[in-house]
Every structure is written in structure tokens, then in C-alpha cells.
N, C-alpha and C positions, 0 to 999 in steps of 0.2 A: 595824681601822682602814681607813678609806676613802682610797683612792687615786685617785678618778674624776679624767679628765685636768682640770686646773687645778682641780678642785675645786667646780666650778662649779654641780653641784646643791645643794650650801649657799646660794650665793648666791640661786639661786632659791628655797630655802625661805625664807631671810632675808626676799628681797624680798615675798614672800606675807605676812608677819607684819607689814610697816610700816603706820604707820596713815598717813590722808590729807593729814597736816602734813608726814608725811615722802617724800611720795609721789616727790618728786624722787632719791631715793635708789634706787628700783623701776627710773627709766629706767638709771641708772647700773650695776645690777647686768643689766641687760639688755643693755646695750650689752658688757658684759664677755662674758658668754654668746654673742653674736653673733661675738664675737673670737676665739674657741675653735674650731681650725682640726681638720678630720680627720685623723688620723696613719694613713699608709699602710706597712705592711709591704710592702716592694720583693721581697723575696727572703730567701734563707740556703743559707749552704753550710754542711758539717763535715766533719772527714775521719772515716773507719772508727774504730768505738770498740773499742779493744784492751783485751786482760786486762792485769793489771800483768805487770811482768817481762818482757815479750814483747816485739813488734815497736817499740814506743813506749819500751823501760825507757832509751834516753839520751838522748832527745830534749830531754824536760823541758817547762813549760809554758810559757816564753818561744817554743821552737822550734816546738810546737803552734799557740801561740798565732799566730805570724807566718803560719805557713802559711794557716789559715781566713781571717786579714785579707787576706792578699795575695790567695789566692783570691777573696773578696770585691771586692777593688780591679779583679781582672783581670775577671769575669765583668761587674760591671755601669761598666767604662770609667771609673774613677775615679782614673787615676792623677794623681797633682799636684793633686787637689780638696782644698780644704781643708772639714769638716764640722764642725759644731758640735759633737760630741762623740763620744769612741769609749768607750762604758763596758764594763768586761772587768773579769772575776773571777775568782778561785780560790779553792780552799777550803784547797787544802794546797799550802804555798810555802814558799819559803825566806825569812830576813828581806833578801836580794840582789832579789828580788821586790816589794819595797817599792812600786816606781813601775811594775809591769806592761805597765798598758795604755797608758799612755803610751809606754816602751820598744820595748816590740811596734809599735805603729803606727808608731812612727819607721820601722820597716824592714817597711814594706808597702807602700809606695807612696803612701801620702796624703801629703800637704802636713803639711810638717812643722810649721806652725801650727795643726794639728789638736790640743783639747786631748785628756786622757786620763784618764779616773778607774779608779782600783783599787778593787775593793769584794766583799762576802764576806756572803752569809747562806745559805749551808750550799747545799742543792739546788735552792733557789729563785736562786741567784745570777742566772745571765743572763736570767730573767724580770723581776726585781726591773729590771735594767739595762734591758731594754725598758720598763720603767713610767717608769724614769728618765729616758731619750730619747725616750720619748713624751708625757711630761707637758712638756717643754722646747719641743718642737715645738706640742704643741697650745695652749702658751700664746706663741707666737711669738718666743722668746728664740731658736732655731735653726731653721733648714730640713730638718735629715737628721742623724742618725748612725748608729752602731751600736753593737749590742747584741751582748758575747761572752761566753764564759766558758771556762776552759779547766783541767782538772785531771788531775794523774797521782798513783798511788800507788807509783810506781816509783823516784819522787825525791823522799824525802819527807825535811824535814831531820831529821837526828841530831845531837843535840848532848851535851857532857859533863854529868856532874852539877853540881847547883846551886853545891857548894863549891868545887870546881875553877874554876868561871866566875867566879864572883865572886872570886876572890886573883888571876886573872889580870887581869880587869878593870881591878884598883887597880894594875897593872902601867904605866909610861909607856913602858918602852925592851923590845928584847925581850932584853935582858939580864937586865933586872929582870923580864921573865919566867919565863924559866928558873930563876931564882932562888928566886920565890916559886912557881913549879911544884912544884919540888923540895925546899923546904922541907915539912919533916912531910910528904912525897907518901905516898900510900897508893893501893893499885892498885885499890882501891874506887873510887876520884876519876876513874876511867877508864871507869867501868860508862855505856854510853850512854843515853840518853833520847829514846825515841820520841816520836813524835807521841800522844797517847792518842784511842783509839775509842770511848770510853766517854762518856757523858755527866757531865760534871762534878759536878752537882748530884745525880746519882743512883749513876753508878758502874757503869750499866748501858749496855751496849751496846744498840745501837736495834733490833737483831733481838731481843734479851731486851725489851725494851718490846713489842716487837710480838707476840711470844710471848703475851704479858699480853692485849693485846689481842683476840688470836683468842680466848682463852680468854673472856672477857668478851661477846664479842660471839657466840661458840659457831662459830668458821668452821674445818671440818674441812680434814683432810690433800688428803682427794678435790678439794674444790672450789678450793682451793689450786694444787695441779697442774695441775688441768684449765684454770686460764687462763692460767697459764704457759707449758702444751701450745700454748692458742689465740696466744698470744703470738709463740713460735716460727714456729706457720704461716703466720699474717698476715705477719710481717716475710718471710719467705721467700718467699711469693708476691708481694710487693711489689716485692721484687727481681728476680723473675721475669720481671714486667710491666713493669719498665723506669721505676718510679716513683722511684728515687733517682738516677738518670743524672746530673738537673741539682742535685741536694740534696749528693751526696756526692763530693768528691775526693779521686781516690789517693792514699796518702802510704805511702810506705816499703815500696813496691809491694805494697800488701794494696788492693781494692776493695769488701771488704764488711768488718760487724762481726764481730769475732772470736769475740764472744757466741753469736751467731746456731749454732742447731741444728736443722736441719730435717728431721734423720731422728731426732728424740727421740721416745718413744712412752710411753704412759702406764705402761706397766711399767718402763721405764728410770728415769721419775720415782719411782715408787713404793719403787724398789731404794733408793733413797739416807735415810741416816739424817740421823735431827736435827741442824741444824747449832749449835744455841744450848740447849734445853732437853735435855739429854743425857744428863739423872738421872730424871727424873720416870715415863717412859713416856709422857707426853703431849705432848711437844714435837710442832709439826706442818711448824715453816719449817725448809727444808733447802736447800743451794745449788742445788736444783735450780727452787725459787719464791721466792728473795732472789736480788738484784743481787749481781754477785761485784764486787769490787775493780776498777776501770777506770782506761784512759788514753783522753782525748780532747778534741776542742775543736771548737765552734760558734760561727757569729755570723751573724747578722740585718742585713740593712739597712732603716730606719724614714726615712721622710720626709715632709713636705707634699705636698699634693696639687701644688699650683704646682711645686714643687721637681721632683716628678718628672715633672712633663709636660714643663716648659722642657730637661728633659734626655733627651727621648722614652723613660722608665721606665715600665712599667707597674707598677700597683697590685694586689696580688695580692689583698690582704686590708685591712681596717679592724681596727688596734687601738682596740677601742670602751673598755675603762674595766675596772677591777683591783682586787684588794682583799687585802690581808693581814693576818692574824691569827694569834693565839698562845692556847695552852692552857696551863692549870695541871697540866703532867703531873707535878712532884715531888709533889703532894699528891691523885694519882688519877686524872686526867685521862689520855687514851691518849695517847702521844707524838707520834701521826704523824697526829691528828687535827683540826688544826686547821682544815685543807681544809673539814671540814663546817660549821663556823663562819663562815668566809670568805664559802663559795659563796651561802649564803642571804642575806647581807647587797648582793652584788653581784645578786642577781637581785632585791630588793625595789628597788633603787635604779634599776633598769632597767626595771622592771615586767613581768618575764620570771617562768616558771615553769620549774623543773627541764628541762620536756619541751620548751621551746620551742627545744633545738639540734640540730642536726644529726650533728655530731660531738663524741664528749667524748672530749678528752685528758687521760686521767689516769695519771699518772706511776707507774709501778710501782717502786717501790723494795721491795717484796714484795706477793706476792701477795694474802698476809692482810690487809693495810694498803687493799689497793684495795676488796675485799669488804666490810672494816670501814666504811670511807665510804661505800658502797654500801646497806648494811643501815642506817646509821645515820638516813640520808636517809629511807629508809623506815620506820622507829619514831615510832609515834607519841606514846611515851615521851619518847624523847630530842628529838624536833625541839618537845615542847612543855616540857619541864623545864629541855633545857640550849640549846636555839636559841629560845625564849619564841616558837614557831608555833603557832597555831590548829589547824593540820593537817599530817601529813607532808608532806615535800617529793615523795615519791614514788620510783617506781622507773623507771630509764631503759631504752629498749630496748638491748639489748646487743649489737645487732647495729653499733649506732654508736659503741658504747666500743673506743678504739684499733682505728681499723681496719686500718693496716699494722704492729700490732706497738707494743710499747713496751719500757721498761728491761730487763724480766726477758732476753729478747731480743737488744735493742740493746745494754746496756751502760749504764751510770752514773757516768761522771766527773761528778763533785757538780755543779760551778759551768756545764756545757756543757749539762745536761739541758732547763734552759730556752729555750735558743737552737735545740736541736735540735727540740723540740715546737711551738715557735711556726713555724720553717719548714717543720714538713709540713704543719702547719693551714693554716698559710696557700696551701698547693699544693692542699690536700684540697679548699678553698674556691674556689679558682681553676679547678679544673676540673671542680667543680660548677655554677658560673656565680652562684652565690645561698647564702646559707644561712649560718648562725652555731654556732661553736664554741666550748664550753668549754674552758677550760685549769687544772689542779688539780696544784699540785705540792708535797708536805708535806715538811719540812725538819727537820734536829736542830736540838735548842733545841724545839721544840713549837710550832714556826709553821708556816705553810701559805700560798702567794702563790697567787693564781688569778686570772683573766682572760680576757675575751672576746674574740674577734675574730668578725668579720663580713662580708658581702660582698654 
């Protein structure tokens, strides 16, 4: 699915095909292309990401969302300002959070006339939200908006069993509920129902799927541990260099991500037991090379060039284009391989090669998933047979990959990861002065969300 801002490349292609008798349409399409505006990433903030059931255990998505939105308002002087949209999502949320984005922005300091939309596309949620906001800005529908995400696995919705729920819902009064609840009541009905962690179509956890991918692509344990170790070391170095001072706002007394292990070693990682395939003797995914359950939130501000200039705000990077894809994981494709499909479409539409980037921000759901993605792009067979390409996309410079660490060291609150990556990449491009970055995020359900930022 192509998501080029406003879809204008398709207009260009259509215009190129029109006959001379329809030349007038060409000028209509040309005018539409000229109307597309550049979308600037002004900057972003997040709170430190924490392990679940620790520092943020009693905060919840609403509290974390208010914190990051409010911090963005403070940083960019947006008190009382009406934005065109706040797109904020959460993957794990209570039914009472059905309007989370709107409720959180009403407590953020933004004008109460700012609309909000609550979304979810698993791990790609806040990158998707950036696409939503960017498209509206590019098309001239709005001038500025916020893309954000929050997730907690410390405060998950736990409900009664189906039978008791249905009986209670039939009652209209409290007295009726008590009568119905006690009539033919069984203690089994009090057995709680927890949110599922397995793919509904396969019954397998994401880690189980990734184990299959690692075996298919021959990704060994040592390579996975090396990538995880590098992520921790790069994140620790970035903290020491002060890179995150304006990207992270302290919360609940903490200033650094709770997953960071600067003292981890190859020996410590090698000592960990397999976390998913525990019986075959072939399992390679462990707690050390897989992301842990996380709590956290992140947000980024996007705007038109004119709106930013009017408010005296600098643009860190430009949101150039995006692409979403899906794979048929039910019938054999790797669950987390959709970015391998999305990226070549994105490259083709923009006339780029995989090597035309200064930074690659590939979300580290698992070390194995990152390595499978890179190996697929280097595979002539995969690129020809699955992607329909004449040649492999090729290798990337590993020195340009996740240069300040990624999810294995940072943590992965599902809906917050996209906004975290956008903010990190935008600052990297601003510091460099010029360049281009590729974002790649795999998601549950066999989907992938990708984007290009440039400066």
C-alpha cells in the first residue's frame, strides 16, 4: 500500500498517460502536485521506557500520554494553541480509553478545540500516526499536528469469562445483576481473561514466529547476541554524549531507559536460555536478544514550513514519504518480514537505492528479525521471487544502522516506538546538517510500516 504524501506520484503517472485530447487534465494534475507542501518534523519528546510492573505500573496510558503531550507543549510554546490533529494510539488499552487521544490532549495545555484521533497498528502505531498527520499537512488540510503513542503492559484489561459477562449485560439494574450473577453461578465464571499475546490466526507468539524466521534464514545465536550487545553499547554512548538531553523528559524520578544494560557482555548474553523454543535444542531467541515487555510514551510535532516559520520553530527534518505492506504469514511467510516488501516499493517510488541513506533506523523487535530483514535484501532469490526485482537490494553499511541503539536496549512500548524513532532520526539529521534516513518497523499481524526522512 503506497502512502506517498497526498498520493501525488500516482497523479503524475496518470498525467503522463493522458492523450493529447485530454491534455487539460495534465495541468490539473500538475497544479495538484504544486499544491503539495513539505512536512517538517519539528522535534519530539518521550519519557524513559521502563520494564513493565516497575516505575510506571500505576500510571497507565492516560498519564503517560498527558506527560509526553504536555512536555511537547512546554517545549514548543503551544499553550492554548489549536492544532489540526493529535493522532495518538495505544495497542494495549482499557475500553474506557476508547477516546484516549482526545482525553489526553484536553489535559496537555493545547487548545480544547484541537481534535484527536485514537489509533492502533501494533508496533507501527505512532509512525502510522505521523503518516496521518503528514498527509493532512501536505494536502493543506491542516498546518500542524502531533503524532504520538503510549503503551503499558503493567495495566492490561482483565475481564470476567464470556458466560458471566453475557449474563451481566442482560441485566438492567444492580439488583438484576446480582440475581443473574448468583443464579446457577459457578466459580469457574470468575476465571479472568487476559489479553492474548499470540497471533489469533496461528496461535503462536511473535517470538515463536521469529524463531521460525531465524531458522529459515540461518541466523545464529552469536550474531543475534552481537547485535543486542551493540544496541546497548551504542545507547549507553549516546546517553554519555548527551544526545538524549532534549529528547527525554524525566518522569517518576528516572532519566534513563530501564532496559539499558551498559555493563552487559557477550558472556552474559550467551548464558541466557532460549525464551521461546525451549525444547528442540535449536532455540536462539533469548531475553537478551528480544525486546522485553515495556511501558512508555513518545510524541513528535509535525508542521508545514510556513507554520513553523511563523512561530519561529526550526525544522529538524522533512517527512518525505512512507509505505505500508503486509505478508501472508498464515501460509508460510515470515510474520515480521513485511518491511522487506514495503521498503523496495518506497525506494522505487522515490528513485532511490537501499544504499542512498545516511542512517537506517530498523526497529529491533528481535535481533533475529533485524538480521533476517537485512539478509533478505541481500538475497538474489528473495528479491527476484518475492519482490519481483531484477537484482538484490544489497547490503547496508552496518555503521549506519541504529547508530544510537534501538529497541533491544531502549525498550519497546508498542505504540510509542515509531514516535521515538522519528524524533531520534530527525535529530541525527539535524546534527549532520544534510542527509537521509530510512525507518523500518515490523508489526504484529504480518505488517510493516516504513518511511523516509531527509534534510
